[in-house]
N, C-alpha and C positions, 0 to 999 in steps of 0.2 A: 504494500499500500503506499503510494507516494502522497505527501502533502505538499501541496503549492499555494503560497500566501501571495495574494495580488493587492497591491494598494494602489490607488490613484486620487488625485486633486480635482474636484470639479470645479471650473473657472467660469466666470461671467465676464463679458466686455461692456464697457461702459465709456461714455465721452471723456476725455481727457479735461481737467482743469487747465487751462492755459499756462500757468506758472508750472504745474507739474509736467507737463509735456516739454517745456523748454528745458526745464533743469535735467531731466533724463536724458534728453538728446546732447545737452551740454557735457555729462558724464560720458556717454556712450561715444558720440562723434568729435567732440573737442578735446578729449581728455581731461578734462577739469575735474578733479578729486578731492576738492575742499569746499566747505561752505563759502569761505572768503573768496577762493577762486571764481567760484559761479555768481556770487555777489557782484563781484567788479566785473566780470565779463558781461552781464546782463544789465549793470547798473541798477542793482535792486538794494533795499536795506537788508543788512546781514541777518538782523532778526527775523524778518519775514522768510528769508531763505532757509534758515535753521527750523523754522517752524514747519514750512514745507517738507523738508528733508524727514523730519521726524514722522511727520504722516506718511511719506513712500516707506519709510523702513517699517512702519507698522503694518503696512500691506504687502511686505516682502518683497519690495522692488528694489530696494538698495541695501548695502551692508558696508560696514567699515572692516578694513584689515587691521593687523596689530599694530600698523603705524597712523592709524585714523584717517587713511585715504579712502574716498567712496569708490565703489564699483556696483554695477548692475547686476542683479541675481538673474536666473535664467528667466524667471517670470517678468522681470523689468525687459530684459533684452526682447523678449517675445511681445511684450507691450510697445516699445519702439518700433521694432520693425512692421508690426500691424497697425501702428497708429491708432490704437484704442487701450484704455486702462484695464487689464486684466487683474481680477481680483479671485482669491481662492474662497468658494462659498461653502464647500463640503468636501470632506475627506472620507475616503470610502476604502474599506480593507475587507477582504474576502478570502476565504480559505477554500481549496479545491481538493478534493480526495479521489486518487486515482490508483485503480489496481494495474500493476504492470510486471513485465518479467524482464530484468535488466533494463534496457533503455525503451523498450516496446511496450505500448499499452496494452491490455487485455482487450479482446474483440468485444467483450461484453460493455465495455465502457464506451465503444462508438456508435454500435447499432444492435438492433435484435431481430428476431425473426428471419434470419437468411439475409439482411439487407445490407450488410458491411460491404466495403469496397473489395475487401479478400473473398467473400463469399461470391462476388460477381466479376472475379478476376479481372478487375478494372483499374485503370489509372485514376488516381486523384488529382484532379487539376484545378487550380486557383486562377481565376482570371480578374484582370484588372486593365484600367486604361489611364494614360496620362498624356499632358501635353506641354510643351515649351515653345514660347515666342523665341523668333529668331532675331528681333531687333534688341539691343541692349536696352534696360529699363532706365527711365530718367530718374534723378534722384536729387534731393538738395540736402546739404550739409553745412555745419558750421567750422569755421576755422578761425584763428587768431587774427586779428587786423594786421593786414599788409600780406597775408600768405594764404592767396586763393587756392584751394586744393583743385587739381587736375587729374583726372583720370581718363587715359585715352584709350578708346574702342574704336573698333571698324564700324563704321554705319552702312557699309555695304549689304544688301540684302534684306529682305523683310518676308513675314509670313509666320507660319506656325508649323510645328512637327506634332503631329498625333500618333500615339503608340497604343497597341493594344496586344496584350501577350498572355500566354498560359505558363505556369509552373505545373510540370506533370511529375508525379510521384509514384511508383510502384514498387512493392518490396522485391528486393532481388534484381532490381533493373536500374540503370543509370538514370538519374534525374534528367529531364528534358526541359528545354524553354523553346516555346513556340510562340512567335510574334509577328505582328504586320507593322508597318510605318506607313503613314500618309503624310505628304508635304504639302502645305497650302500656301500658296504666294498671292492670293487673291485675284487671279485670273479668272476670266469668265469660263464657266463649264467646270471649274475645279470643285473636288469635294471640301467642304470645311470640317469634315470630321466622318468619323466611323457611324454606318447607319446599320440596321438590321441584315441586309445581305453580306454587308463587311464581316459583322461578327458570325454569320452562319458560315462563310468561307473560312474563316479562322478554324471554326470547329471541324469543318471537313478536312482541312490540312492537317489539323491533330489525329483526326480518326485515321488520316492514311498513314502519317508518320508514326504514330504509336502502335497501330494495327491491333486494336481491342476496344473494349467499353471503355467508356469515360464516366466518371461521376464529377460534375461540374459543380464548383463553388463559386459565386460571383455576386455582385451586391445587387440592389433593387433600383438602379438606374433604369429610367424609363424604356429604353431600347431593348433592354434586358427581357423585359416582362410583358411588352405590350403584344396586341393581337397578331401583329405581322410577324413578329420573332416566334412566337407559338407555332404559327403556321407553317414558317420555314422549317422549325425542327421537327413538326409532325409529319411533314412530306420528306423527310430525310435529309434536307439541304442543311445539316448542322448538327 
């Protein structure tokens, strides 16, 4: 019997107070590490800055090292990146008990009545999609007076890359990766993303490469669950 303990923090996002946002960006992007440095940089009263920093420390956005210099926590960095003030609203801890032999789970922990992946002699396939813009993102940052920050990037090319893939596992077999990539440059007639027939084609390719049954695990994306996708799978196209 294996016991696995899982712990997570539930967070909520809310709009920044103006001073909190600038102070955190000053720490993250301008390298300011004390209340006096922040007050001088933003031309604010030191007492006001210290009061704001106490609040940010209370919500776990900043912390001090042993030398008294300020740094953003992981929660603070995420808030600056997403431009929204994240706060922890709830801590959740759960214990999971699993039966297993060595590093393998007992089949009874996976399914019942002959419906396990092993009983079907099937591949277990996890599917997902992702995308990436080809143009470098714009950003604003802070620097000390007289020192304009410059980051050189290539501006040539634009568009978006979409990627859909399956990670396929079967006991005793080499793990496989089956994927399709779609590049969209904004030209007339180009696809902007994967549709039902593209997903069905990906599943067909996986069937051909793996040569066996597939147990598919994917999310509730609308193109996975709509009538067109069900019809394609029902007709054997995927």
